[in-house]
N, C-alpha and C positions, 0 to 999 in steps of 0.2 A: 257231524259223521263222519268224515276222516280227521283222522289229529295223529301228526310225524312228532319225535320229537327228540330230537339228537340223536337220530337214527346215522347208523355207522356201519357199513358192509365192509371187512376186507378178506382179502385170497392171498392168503401167503405173505409178502409182502408187497402186494399192491391194495393201496388206502380208493376200491370203488363209488366208497361215500364216506365223505365225513359229515359229522354229524348235521343232518339233513333236519329243519320243523319246519311246518308248516296249518295250519288248519283250514280242511274246505269245508265249506255250511251246505245246508236243505237250501235246495231251488237257487242254486249259482253252477254255472260252470268256470270251472278252477284249471289254470293250463298251467300250465308242466311243462319247462321251453329248455333246450338248451343244447348246446354242437354234442355233434357225435361222439359220443366216449365222454361225456359230463356226468351223464351218473344217472339217465332218467332213466334206463331202463330194469336198471338194479332196482333204481327207487319203485317200480311201478312193482319186478317180483318179490318187496320186501313187502309195501299192501297187499297184493295178494296173496297171499301166505305161500306163495313158493321157493321161497328163500327167504332163509330163517334173520332176522338184525344180528351183525355180532354185537350189537350195542344202541340200547333206544327202543324204545318202543314204539307200536301201529295202532291204533284203538281203530276200528267202523262202526258206529253207534254204541260207544263205551266198552266195545266188547277186541279184547288183546289179539292179536293175531297166531300169535306162538299159543301163549298158556288158554287162548277160548278160541279154535278154531276154526270148529263147526259154525259155532254160533255166529260167528265175522264173515265166513265165506255166503252164508245162506244172505247175507244182506247186501251180496253181490253180485255183481254183472259186471263181464269183460269182454271185449268185444277186439282180440289181437287183429296187428298187422298181418302175421301169417293167415290166410282166410281158413279156420276150423268150421271145415261142411265135410257131407261125406258124397265125393259128386255122381257114385253109382245112383243113390237113393233123393227120393223127392223133397223139392224145399218143406214140405207138410211135412215130412217124418223124420227131416232134421230139424224142424222146432219140436218136433214131441222128443226127439231123443233128448234135445236138451230140458225141458222143460222136467221131462222124467226121471231127468236127473238133478235137479233140484227139490223135488220131492211133487211136481205136478201130479195127479192122475185124470181120469173118468172124465167128466163134464167138464170140470176145470181146465182140464188142458186141454178141452178141444175150441171151448170160448177163445183161453186166447191165442191158440197157433190160430184158429179163423181169426184175430181182432188185430196179430201182429203180422199177418202176409196183407190184409188191407194195409196196417201203416206204411208199411214196405214197398206197399203198389204191386205184392204178385200175387192179389188172391185171385187171377186168372189162371197165373205159372205152377197155384201151387201143388200139384201134384207131379210135373214134370221132372225129371229128372237133371240136379245140379248142375250136370257137364254139357247141359244146352243151353247155359246161361251165359250172357255176356259180361264182361265184367262187373262192369257197374253193378249188375243183379245178385252177384254173390257177394257182392261189397252188403250189398240193402242188404238179405240175408244171411252176411253174420251179424252186421247189428239187430237184428232180429233175435237172432242164437242170444245175444246179450241179453235179450231185455224180453222174454219170454215169462221169466218166471218175475216183471217186478221188480228188480228189484232199487233198496235204497240207496246204493253206492254205486257209480257206473266207472269203469275208468275203459276209454278209449285209448289205445295206442293206434297213432296214424290211422285211424278209421278211412279216410280219401284219399290213400296214396292207387294214383294207377289207373285212377274213373274218371269216366269223362264231365264234360261242366254240367248237363241237365242231372244226371245220381248226385253227382259232387251235391250241388241246389240241395237236394231234396234231403241227401243223412246229413248236413249241415242243420235243418230242418227239425229233424226228428231229432238232433240233442239238442234244438232248445225248446220242442214239444218234452225230452222228461225233465229238463231243467226245471220248465214253467207244469212240469208236474210235483216237483219236491226235492226231485233226487239231485244227488250231488253228484256232479259229472266231476270226473280229471280228467282231461283231455291232453293231449302228445301229438305236435302236429310239426311237421318243416316248414309248414308253406303258414308265415309270416300273418302274411293279410286276415287267413282266416281264424286267429288268434288275437288280430285285430278288434274282430266283427264280435268275435265270439265271447272271448271268456270274456267275464265278472273281474277276476283276478287272477289275477298272477305269481309264479314266482320262477326265477330264473337261474339255475346252477349251472354250474360251469367246474372240469376238476375234482367233481363231489361236494360243492362246500354251495350252498345257499348266498346268489353276490344282490338279487332286491327282490323285494314281495311290495306286492301292491296292488290298486288297479290299476287301469291305464293310469286315468290321471296319476295321478300320484307316481307312477315309475315316470312316465314325461318329467314330471321337475323336477326327477332328477338330472334330468340334461340342463336345465336352465333353459335359457335362451338358445340356447346353443345351433348353429347349423352342424353339418357332417361334409368337411370337404373330404373327395376321395379323387387322387392322383392318379396316374399310371405314365407309364412312361422311362426313365432308367435312370437308379438312382443309385447313391453309397448310402446307405443304410443311417448310418448315424451319425455322420456328417450333417443329412438333408435332415433326419431330426433332433439333432441339438441347434442346425440355423433356423426349426419352425416352435420351436420351442423355444428359445427367442425370442418371437410375436408375441406384443401385448394380446393377454388369452385368449392365444392360443394352446390349447394342451394334443401331441404326437399319439392317436388313437393302439397305430399301426404302420410298422413301417418294413417296408423289405426292395430288394432289388430291381423288385416292376411295380408297385402298390405303398405310397401310401396314404393314408388314413384324418384327418388332425377334426379337431372340433373347434369352432370358431363359430363368435356372437359376430351375426352382421356380412356372412360372408361371401354373399356376392360382390360387397365394399371392400372387402379385405387380397381380392385375387392378387391383384395385383403384387401387392407385396409377397401373398405367400409365394410366387412365378417367382420374384426377386432371390427371396431368402434359396429355396431352390436350387432356381440359376447359380446363387453364391455359393453352396455346397460341390458344383459341379455335376447336379443334376436337369435333366430332358425332360418335358412334362410332356407327354402323346394326346392325355385326355384330365379332363377335369369335368367333375359330377357333384352336384350343390344335392344333398337331398335338406330335408325340412326335419324335425324335430317328429319323430313317431316310434314306433313299439322298436321297428329293423333296429336306427342310430342309435338309438340306446342300448340292444344287448348289441350292440356291436362295440359301441364304445368301454360295456363294459369285460368283453370274452374278447375283441381282440379279435372277431369272427363272424361269417355273415352264419347263419341257420344252418342252412343248407351242407357247411362244409363240414 
């Protein structure tokens, strides 16, 4: 459904995306993860046709987004992070506007508006002005505007930002329903637990390049059996890093003056040795936490950063 090959986007001397490639299939939720500035937004912009690639290709259902843009966008639904709603008019009129923009009309448009209002749980509020809605209701309507024309490819950019827990659960159910219906869903999020529970496959990018692609189990396999140890305190990064790297089987993921992250097998048994190495390098440990192998620990190991940074 979505085929990205050698995607590159350059702004002057800045290379925002550098050789990104992945393919997403019908009926799956495909996660696009990366820290801020990794190139996610630029990649989404190129997939949606809003940004022309500097090199490489993007095709949606076989239609090139540059050379056959109209046909490609006809299959595409977009739910942006910023609300794309007209607050002075009703939820029904918002849906009708976006449906008409995609060519729906007459009874077909009315049926789709009714169906989407029901799906997003706003059937009883459809004639109210959107400005009276809560944040969660607006998010659900924003989602509805992206699916009113029944797209085969759906781009979701942080669709649950700032919503209450009940609305988040409903939105995640809506995402799953779209995939079960055969749509290809491209999903970006800052919530690692969402990606871990929702996505069938994922690509992790940073500095505009792909670091890893695969199912959650495949990505976990990249971690081996190692745990992630996070130390906070006062450190001389280079000295502490060298001391920890000297421990058998230990990999220093990141190190600065207040935080050190180490990947090591059997971390609970290795803590005395880890503390000893840090102390020998003149560091002081105030706190230590151990994380089992997970998508988040893999992400930190690959990028040296948490997803929210």
